[in-house]
N, C-alpha and C positions, 0 to 999 in steps of 0.2 A: 335047441335048448336055450341059446342065448335070448331068443325072442320071448320064450316063456318067462325067463327070469326078468327080462326088461318089462314085460306086461305086468308081471306080479309086482315089481317095484313101483311101477307107474300107478297101479291100483292103490297100493299102500300109501304112497305120497299124496294122492288126490284125496283119500279118506282123511288123512291127517290134516290136510289143508282145510277141508270142510269143517273139521272139529275146531280148529283154531279160529275160523271165521265166526263160528257160533258162540264161542266162549265169551267174547266181550258183551254180547247181548245178555247172557245170563248174569254176568258180573254187574252190568249196569242195573239190571232189575234188582239184584241183591243189594247193590249200593243204594238204590232209591229207598228200598224198604229199611235198610240199615239207618239211613238218614231220618226216616220217619220215626223209627224206634228211638233214636237219639232225641228227637224233638219231643216225643211222648215223655221220656224220662227227664230230660233237662227242663222242659217248659211246663211239665205237668198237664199235658193235654187230656181232655176228657175223651171218652170213646167217640162221642159225636164229632168233636174237633178233629180227632185222628182220622176218622173216615172222610171228613170234609177235606183235610189236607191231602189224603191219598188221592181223592178225586181231582183236586186242584193240581197236584203234582203230575198226574197223568195227562190232564188237559194242557198243562204247561209244556210237557214233553212233546205232545203232538203239535202244539202251536210253534214251539221252537224248531221242530223238525221242518215244518212248513215254511217258516221264516228263514231257514238256513240258506235258501236260494236267493232270498232278497238282499237288500242292502243293510247296513248297520242300523239304520233308523227303524227298520222292521223288527230286528232282534231286540232293540232297546224298547220298543213299544210292547213287545211280548213280555219282557222282563218287568216293565212298569205295571202292566195289567196283572201279572202274577203277584207282585208285591201289594197292590191295592186290594186284591181279593184275599190275600193272606192276612192283611191287616183287618179285614172284616171278620175273619174267622177267629183270630187270636184276640185276647184281651190286650189292653194297652201295655200292661206289665209284661205279658208274654212276648209281645212284638218287640218291646225294648230289649228284652233278654235275647230274642232271636237275632236282632241286629248286632248285639254285642258278640254273640257266638259267631256270626258271619264275619265280622271284622277280625276276630281272633283266628278264624280259619284262613282268611286272606293273608294275614301276617305269617302264619305257618307256611302257606304255599310260597309266599315270597321268599322266606328263609330257605326253603328247600330248593327253589330255583337258584338262589345265590350259591348254595352249596354245590350244585351241579355245574355252575359257571366257574367256580374256583379252580385254579390250575392244580393239576394233580402232580404229585411227586413221583 
């Protein structure tokens, strides 16, 4: 009887582990689409621009994954390539607004990191 219960618990725990490992992938996909929707709304992207950004974002994701094993210069090159291609898709005004949004997001992330580093009472 104990063996049956042990096997049952083992099956449940392994299925839960599999679900938690898949969850970030779904969240990342949703986050990427969420970011594109935000760009559509904030930057006023046309349908054509939105599709180009989706394609570029997928290509960037693939390139970034491939460069993950390389050194920092490889990752930097991928980032620079992404920015150069994004600059070709967006108008100068849209790109300027995109950079401002990115800087704002960086500041928010820095603030969150500082909050986490602050000593707790």
